C-alpha positions in Angstrom: -37.4 -164.4 26.2 -39.0 -161.5 24.4 -36.7 -158.8 23.3 -37.2 -155.6 24.2 -39.4 -153.4 21.9 -36.7 -150.8 20.7 -34.2 -153.6 20.3 -36.4 -154.9 17.4 -36.2 -151.7 15.1 -32.7 -151.8 13.9 -33.0 -155.6 12.9 -36.2 -154.7 11.2 -34.7 -152.3 9.1 -31.5 -154.4 8.0 -33.9 -157.6 7.3 -35.8 -155.1 4.8 -32.8 -154.0 3.3 -31.2 -157.5 2.8 -34.8 -158.2 1.2 -34.4 -155.2 -1.4 -36.4 -152.7 0.6 -39.4 -154.3 1.2 -41.1 -157.6 2.3 -44.8 -158.5 3.4 -45.1 -158.6 7.4 -45.5 -162.6 7.5 -42.3 -162.7 5.9 -40.4 -161.2 8.7 -41.9 -162.5 12.1 -40.4 -166.0 11.5 -36.7 -164.7 10.4 -36.8 -162.0 12.8 -37.5 -164.5 16.0 -34.7 -166.7 14.5 -32.4 -163.5 14.8 -33.4 -163.2 18.2 -33.2 -167.0 19.2 -36.8 -167.0 20.4 -38.1 -170.2 21.8 -41.2 -171.6 20.9 -42.5 -170.9 24.3 -41.9 -167.3 23.4 -43.9 -167.1 20.4 -46.7 -168.8 22.0 -47.4 -165.8 24.3 -50.2 -163.8 23.5 -52.0 -160.4 24.5 -55.6 -160.0 23.7 -55.3 -163.4 21.5 -52.9 -161.9 19.2 -49.2 -163.1 19.2 -47.3 -161.0 21.4 -44.3 -161.4 19.2 -46.0 -160.2 16.1 -47.6 -157.3 17.9 -44.3 -156.0 19.3 -42.5 -156.1 15.1 -45.7 -154.4 14.2 -45.2 -151.9 16.8 -41.4 -151.4 15.8 -42.4 -150.9 12.5 -45.2 -148.4 13.5 -42.2 -146.7 15.2 -40.2 -146.5 11.9 -43.0 -145.3 10.1 -43.5 -142.2 12.3 -39.9 -141.6 11.8 -40.1 -141.4 8.2 -37.9 -145.1 7.9 -40.4 -147.0 6.4 -43.4 -146.1 4.3 -47.0 -145.8 5.7 -49.3 -149.0 4.5 -51.1 -147.1 1.8 -51.6 -147.1 -1.6 -49.1 -148.9 -2.8 -47.4 -149.9 0.1 -50.5 -151.6 1.8 -49.6 -155.0 2.8 -46.1 -154.7 2.1 -43.7 -152.9 4.5 -41.1 -150.7 2.5 -38.3 -148.4 3.1 -38.0 -144.8 2.3 -34.6 -144.0 1.1 -34.0 -142.1 5.0 -34.8 -146.0 5.7 -32.2 -147.4 3.3 -29.7 -144.9 5.1 -30.3 -145.6 8.0 -30.3 -149.3 7.5 -26.8 -149.5 5.9 -25.2 -147.4 8.6 -26.5 -150.0 10.9 -23.7 -152.2 12.3 -26.0 -155.3 11.8 -26.1 -154.5 8.2 -25.2 -156.8 5.6 
């Protein structure tokens, strides 16, 4: 079963922190799915022809951008999700960090 959208946010921050503060989205979808123990059936769910799981992760990222924890995808950050200084602190404060 897919997790609630809100539940993806903190693990996403932690995963970015574990990768030095930035990563390409394609490098996060699989490891996050493993962390949530998603099944092949979960990952096969689609919405509008797109992977529902990937859309949920992108939505979590968008929320974190609005909170100022991840840089917006423009300029040097285009195609790479990068933590802001606040995002690094939030990832360190997370009980799942490390």
